[in-house]
C-alpha positions in Angstrom: -2.8 -6.8 -23.7 0.1 -6.9 -21.2 -1.6 -9.2 -18.8 -2.6 -11.5 -21.9 1.2 -11.5 -23.1 2.0 -12.5 -19.8 0.2 -15.4 -19.5 0.8 -16.3 -23.0 -3.2 -16.2 -24.1 -2.8 -13.8 -26.8 -2.1 -14.1 -31.0 0.6 -12.0 -31.3 0.6 -12.4 -35.1 -2.7 -10.6 -35.0 -1.5 -7.6 -33.0 1.8 -7.2 -35.0 3.8 -8.2 -32.0 7.0 -9.6 -33.4 9.0 -10.4 -30.0 7.8 -10.8 -26.7 10.9 -12.3 -25.1 11.2 -8.9 -23.1 8.0 -10.3 -21.0 10.1 -12.9 -19.1 12.1 -10.2 -17.4 9.3 -7.7 -17.1 9.3 -6.1 -13.3 5.6 -5.2 -12.4 5.2 -3.0 -9.7 1.9 -1.3 -8.3 1.9 1.8 -7.2 -1.3 3.7 -5.1 -1.8 7.0 -3.1 -4.6 8.4 -1.0 -5.7 11.9 -1.7 -7.5 14.1 0.9 -11.3 13.0 0.3 -12.8 16.2 1.8 -10.9 19.2 -0.1 -12.8 22.7 -0.5 -9.8 23.8 -3.1 -10.9 24.2 -6.9 -10.0 21.3 -9.1 -6.8 22.9 -10.2 -5.5 23.2 -7.2 -6.1 19.7 -6.5 -4.6 18.6 -9.6 -1.5 20.7 -9.3 -0.7 20.2 -5.7 -3.1 17.3 -4.2 -2.9 16.3 -0.2 -1.6 12.9 -0.6 -2.4 11.3 2.9 -0.3 7.7 2.3 1.5 6.1 -0.6 1.8 2.0 -1.0 3.7 0.1 -3.4 3.9 -3.7 -4.2 5.9 -6.2 -6.6 3.6 -8.3 -8.4 4.7 -12.1 -9.5 5.2 -12.7 -13.1 3.1 -14.0 -14.9 0.2 -14.1 -12.5 0.7 -10.7 -11.4 -0.6 -11.6 -8.0 0.8 -9.0 -5.0 4.3 -10.2 -3.4 3.3 -9.2 -0.1 6.8 -9.6 1.6 7.9 -6.4 -1.1 4.4 -4.4 0.2 5.4 -1.2 1.6 2.8 1.8 3.0 4.6 5.2 3.9 2.1 7.5 6.2 3.1 11.0 6.7 3.2 11.3 10.6 0.6 14.1 10.5 -2.1 11.8 9.0 -0.4 8.7 10.9 -4.0 7.9 12.6 -6.3 9.5 9.7 -8.7 10.8 12.5 -9.1 7.4 14.0 -8.6 6.0 17.8 -5.6 4.0 16.3 -4.0 1.7 14.0 -5.7 -1.4 12.6 -3.9 -4.6 12.8 -2.3 -5.8 9.4 -2.7 -9.7 8.9 0.1 -10.1 6.5 3.9 -8.9 6.7 4.2 -5.3 5.6 6.7 -2.4 5.5 4.7 0.0 7.4 6.9 3.2 7.7 5.7 6.6 9.5 7.6 9.6 8.0 7.5 13.3 8.9 8.0 16.6 6.9 11.5 16.9 8.7 12.7 13.3 7.7 15.4 13.4 4.9 15.8 9.6 4.3 12.6 9.3 2.1 
C-alpha cells in the first residue's frame, strides 16, 4: 500500500485514507543484515542472540523507491571481514565500506 501511495496509484477513498500529504516528505531507508548460516544453537538462542556478520543500509528515492547508491553503507565486523574467502570482491558502485572491531566505540 505504501508503494501505491507514493506512486499515486491508489484510490485513497476506497481505503479510507484522508490525507497522504505526509508521503512527499517520507524518508525511506532499507536495512539489511546477514547472520551466520551454520549455527548449531537452538532456535530460541538464535533469535535471542543472533550472530550478525554484517549490516547494510541505504536511502531510497521517493517515490520510485530505487536505491540512492551514494548513501549505501556496509558495516562489517573485523572478525568477519573476509567471511572465509580469499579476499574482498570489487564493488562496482560508490559504497561506504567500514570494517569495525569489538573495541571500536565509534559505531
